[in-house]
C-alpha positions as CSV (number, residue, x, y, z in Angstrom):
1,M,25.4,15.3,2.2
2,L,27.8,12.9,3.8
3,R,31.5,13.7,3.0
4,G,32.7,11.1,0.5
5,L,29.6,8.9,1.0
6,P,26.4,8.3,-1.0
7,T,23.7,10.8,-0.4
8,V,21.5,9.9,2.6
9,S,20.8,13.4,3.7
10,P,17.3,13.7,5.2
11,T,16.9,17.1,3.5
12,F,13.9,16.5,1.3
13,L,13.7,18.1,-2.1
14,G,10.8,18.6,-4.5
15,V,7.1,18.9,-3.8
16,H,4.7,16.0,-3.5
17,S,1.5,16.6,-5.5
18,A,-1.7,14.8,-4.7
19,Q,-3.6,15.7,-7.9
20,N,-6.5,17.8,-7.1
21,E,-6.6,16.5,-3.5
22,G,-5.7,19.9,-2.1
23,L,-2.9,18.3,0.0
24,P,-0.3,20.7,1.5
25,A,3.0,20.7,-0.3
26,R,5.6,18.4,1.3
27,D,9.1,17.5,0.7
28,T,10.2,14.1,-0.6
29,P,13.5,12.3,0.0
30,A,16.3,13.0,-2.5
31,V,16.6,10.0,-4.7
32,P,20.1,8.7,-4.3
33,Q,22.5,7.9,-7.1
34,S,22.7,4.3,-8.2
35,H,24.9,2.2,-6.0
36,P,25.2,-1.6,-5.5
37,Q,22.8,-2.8,-2.9
38,P,24.8,-4.0,0.2
39,Q,23.8,-7.2,1.7
40,R,22.2,-6.6,5.1
41,C,21.0,-9.1,7.7
42,S,17.8,-7.8,9.3
43,H,17.2,-8.0,13.0
44,I,20.6,-9.1,14.1
45,P,23.2,-7.2,16.2
46,F,25.0,-4.4,14.3
47,S,28.4,-5.8,15.5
48,S,27.8,-8.9,13.4
49,L,26.6,-7.2,10.2
50,F,30.1,-7.0,8.8
51,C,31.7,-10.1,10.4
52,R,32.7,-11.5,7.0
53,I,35.2,-8.7,6.0
54,P,38.0,-10.7,4.3
55,F,41.1,-9.1,5.8
56,K,42.4,-9.9,9.2
57,I,42.0,-7.1,11.7
58,G,44.3,-6.4,14.6
59,Q,42.6,-5.4,17.8
60,P,44.1,-2.3,19.4
61,K,44.3,-2.0,23.2
62,K,43.1,1.5,23.1
63,Q,39.3,2.0,23.0
64,I,38.8,3.7,19.6
65,V,35.0,4.3,19.8
66,P,33.4,4.8,23.2
67,K,30.9,2.1,24.1
68,T,28.2,4.7,24.6
69,V,28.8,6.1,21.1
70,E,28.7,2.6,19.5
71,R,25.5,1.8,21.4
72,D,23.9,5.0,20.1
73,F,25.0,4.2,16.6
74,E,23.6,0.6,16.8
75,R,20.3,1.9,18.2
76,E,19.8,4.6,15.5
77,Y,20.7,2.3,12.7
78,G,18.5,-0.5,14.1
79,K,15.5,1.9,14.0
80,L,16.2,2.7,10.4
81,Q,16.5,-1.0,9.5
82,Q,13.1,-1.5,11.1
83,L,11.7,1.5,9.3
84,E,13.0,0.1,6.0
85,D,11.3,-3.2,6.5
86,Q,8.0,-1.6,7.6
87,T,8.0,0.8,4.6
88,K,8.6,-2.1,2.1
89,K,5.8,-4.2,3.8
90,L,3.4,-1.3,3.7
91,Q,4.1,-0.6,0.1
92,K,3.6,-4.3,-0.7
93,D,0.3,-4.5,1.3
94,M,-1.0,-1.3,-0.4
95,K,-0.3,-2.8,-3.8
96,K,-2.2,-6.0,-2.8
97,S,-5.1,-3.9,-1.6
98,T,-5.5,-1.9,-4.8
99,D,-5.1,-5.0,-6.9
100,A,-7.9,-6.7,-4.9
101,D,-10.1,-3.7,-5.3
102,L,-9.7,-3.7,-9.0
103,A,-10.2,-7.4,-9.3
104,M,-13.5,-7.2,-7.3
105,S,-15.0,-4.4,-9.5
106,K,-13.9,-6.2,-12.7
107,S,-15.5,-9.4,-11.5
108,A,-18.7,-7.5,-10.8
109,V,-18.7,-6.1,-14.3
110,K,-18.1,-9.6,-15.7
111,I,-21.0,-11.0,-13.7
112,S,-23.4,-8.3,-14.9
113,S,-22.3,-8.8,-18.5
114,D,-22.9,-12.6,-18.2
115,L,-26.4,-11.9,-16.8
116,L,-27.2,-9.7,-19.8
117,S,-26.4,-12.5,-22.2
118,N,-28.7,-14.9,-20.3
119,P,-31.6,-16.0,-22.5
120,L,-34.0,-15.3,-19.6
121,C,-33.5,-11.5,-20.3
122,E,-35.2,-12.0,-23.7
123,Q,-38.2,-13.7,-22.1
124,E,-38.7,-11.5,-19.1
125,P,-38.7,-7.7,-19.6
126,S,-38.7,-7.0,-15.9
127,F,-35.7,-9.2,-15.4
128,L,-33.9,-7.5,-18.3
129,E,-34.7,-4.1,-16.8
130,M,-33.2,-5.1,-13.5
131,V,-30.1,-6.7,-15.0
132,T,-29.5,-3.7,-17.3
133,A,-29.6,-1.4,-14.2
134,F,-27.3,-3.7,-12.4
135,D,-24.8,-3.8,-15.3
136,T,-24.9,0.0,-15.5
137,A,-24.3,0.4,-11.8
138,M,-21.4,-2.1,-11.9
139,K,-19.7,-0.3,-14.7
140,R,-20.0,3.0,-13.0
141,M,-18.7,1.5,-9.7
142,D,-15.7,0.0,-11.6
143,A,-14.9,3.5,-13.1
144,F,-15.1,5.1,-9.6
145,N,-13.0,2.3,-8.2
146,Q,-10.3,2.8,-10.9
147,E,-10.2,6.5,-10.1
148,K,-9.8,5.7,-6.4
149,V,-7.0,3.3,-7.1
150,N,-5.2,5.8,-9.3
151,Q,-5.3,8.3,-6.5
152,I,-3.9,5.9,-4.0
153,Q,-1.2,4.9,-6.4
154,K,-0.1,8.5,-6.9
155,T,-0.4,9.8,-3.3
156,V,0.5,6.7,-1.3
157,I,2.3,3.9,-3.2
158,E,4.6,6.1,-5.2
159,P,5.7,8.2,-2.2
160,L,6.4,4.9,-0.3
161,K,8.5,3.7,-3.2
162,K,10.4,7.0,-3.3
163,F,11.0,6.9,0.5
164,S,12.4,3.3,0.2
165,S,14.8,4.4,-2.5
166,V,16.9,6.3,0.1
167,F,17.8,3.2,2.2
168,P,20.3,1.6,-0.3
169,S,22.6,4.7,0.0
170,L,22.1,4.8,3.7
171,N,23.1,1.1,4.0
172,M,26.1,1.7,1.8
173,A,27.2,4.7,4.0
174,V,27.0,2.5,7.1
175,K,29.0,-0.2,5.4
176,R,31.7,2.2,4.4
177,R,31.8,3.6,7.9
178,E,32.3,0.1,9.3
179,Q,35.1,-0.7,6.8
180,T,36.8,2.5,7.7
181,L,36.5,1.6,11.4
182,Q,38.2,-1.7,10.7
183,D,41.1,0.1,8.9
184,Y,41.3,2.5,11.9
185,K,41.6,-0.5,14.3
186,R,44.2,-2.2,12.2
187,L,46.4,0.9,11.9
188,Q,45.9,1.8,15.6
189,S,47.0,-1.7,16.5
190,K,50.1,-1.3,14.3
191,V,51.0,2.0,16.0
192,E,50.7,0.4,19.5
193,K,52.9,-2.5,18.4
194,Y,55.8,-0.1,17.5
195,E,55.2,2.0,20.6
196,E,55.8,-1.1,22.8
197,K,59.1,-1.8,21.1
198,E,62.5,-0.5,22.1
199,R,63.0,3.0,20.7
200,T,65.7,2.4,18.1
201,G,66.1,4.4,14.9
202,P,64.3,1.9,12.6
203,V,61.5,1.4,15.1
204,L,61.0,5.2,15.4
205,A,60.9,5.5,11.7
206,K,58.3,2.8,11.3
207,L,56.3,4.3,14.2
208,H,56.3,7.7,12.5
209,Q,55.2,6.1,9.2
210,A,52.4,4.2,11.0
211,R,51.1,7.3,12.7
212,E,51.1,9.1,9.3
213,E,49.0,6.3,7.9
214,L,46.7,6.3,10.8
215,R,45.9,10.1,10.9
216,P,43.9,10.4,7.6
217,V,42.0,7.1,8.3
218,K,41.1,8.3,11.8
219,E,39.9,11.7,10.5
220,D,37.9,9.9,7.8
221,F,36.2,7.6,10.3
222,E,35.4,10.4,12.7
223,A,33.8,12.4,9.9
224,K,31.7,9.5,8.7
225,N,30.7,8.6,12.2
226,K,29.7,12.1,13.2
227,Q,27.7,12.7,10.0
228,L,25.8,9.5,10.3
229,L,25.0,10.1,14.0
230,E,23.6,13.5,13.1
231,E,21.7,12.5,10.0
232,M,20.2,9.1,11.0
233,P,18.0,10.5,13.8
234,K,16.9,13.4,11.6
235,F,15.9,11.1,8.8
236,Y,14.0,8.8,11.1
237,S,12.1,11.8,12.6
238,S,11.2,13.1,9.1
239,R,9.1,10.0,8.4
240,I,6.0,11.5,10.2
241,D,5.9,14.7,8.2
242,Y,6.6,12.7,5.0
243,F,3.9,10.1,5.4
244,K,1.2,12.2,7.0
245,P,-0.1,13.6,3.7
246,S,-0.2,10.1,2.2
247,F,-2.3,8.7,5.0
248,E,-4.6,11.7,4.9
249,S,-5.0,11.2,1.1
250,L,-5.7,7.5,1.7
251,V,-8.5,8.2,4.2
252,R,-10.0,10.9,1.9
253,A,-10.0,8.6,-1.1
254,Q,-11.9,5.9,0.9
255,V,-14.4,8.4,2.4
256,R,-15.0,10.0,-1.0
257,H,-15.5,6.6,-2.7
258,C,-18.2,5.3,-0.3
259,P,-20.8,8.1,-0.8
260,F,-20.5,7.6,-4.6
261,L,-21.7,4.0,-4.2
262,L,-25.3,5.0,-3.3
263,P,-26.1,7.1,-6.3
264,V,-24.4,4.6,-8.5
265,S,-26.5,1.8,-7.1
266,C,-29.8,3.7,-7.0
267,P,-30.9,2.4,-10.5
268,V,-30.9,-1.1,-9.2
269,P,-33.3,-0.6,-6.2
270,H,-35.7,1.4,-8.4
271,V,-36.6,-1.8,-10.2
272,L,-37.3,-3.6,-7.0
273,H,-40.5,-3.6,-4.9
274,P,-41.1,-0.2,-3.3
275,L,-40.8,-1.6,0.2
276,E,-37.5,-3.2,-0.7
277,F,-36.2,0.1,-2.1
278,H,-37.2,1.9,1.0
279,G,-35.3,-0.6,3.1
280,F,-32.2,-0.2,0.9
281,V,-32.2,3.6,1.3
282,H,-32.7,3.3,5.0
283,L,-29.7,1.0,5.3
284,A,-27.5,2.9,2.9
285,L,-28.0,6.4,4.3
286,P,-26.4,7.4,7.6
287,S,-28.7,8.5,10.4
288,P,-29.1,12.3,10.6
């Protein structure tokens, strides 16, 4: 946990369950406390993220943060910004995919129901038999599809949502680090100003006071900066172990769903001509 900052620790707590999927237990990101969402501009240099801070900042002559350290920080935070955008997009795309799956199977059920109500079914027993088999198959397919979507919701979409919930606290921690850095620069500039003046009694008193004001701010910034530089790479690296069970579950859900379609659809080909049924089975079954 970051000292004095919102929780963004990559230590994952809890066990992700994939309901009868037999997935290995995995950790999930700790859900952060509620914080106001900081405004963040995506895909722009880190140095310009907080250019609208309202107070005027003095620029010290002394290099407070080494350029290499600042570049490392910008790189690591940039990777997390990209990860946040990609996670949100994946979550949105998965939701669209499951909604489309459900809409397709519901439409198929609607079509079969409409065919059953067609007056032709009353006049042609063979047509009624085929449509009844089709209606039964579509309803079973819809039930299997709903089960698949529920599994994807539980093992993919919800973990994506939980992972995304960590980023607001991370962004707030970065914003506080930046605000502390600006205070650090302002106070360092103030100290330098008194150091350049003639060493009179009043100036020395003000210099001592400025140094006293600077010390806790400097320590606070160094602590925030060190903690973020340690935790951001760890959190970024944790994404692989976190998402792997979800993607495995997604593949399993799709693979399990496809073989179910053949037995579900078998009642329909049985009412067709024998040669047509043989061709259907030949196309549906994989080669040995």
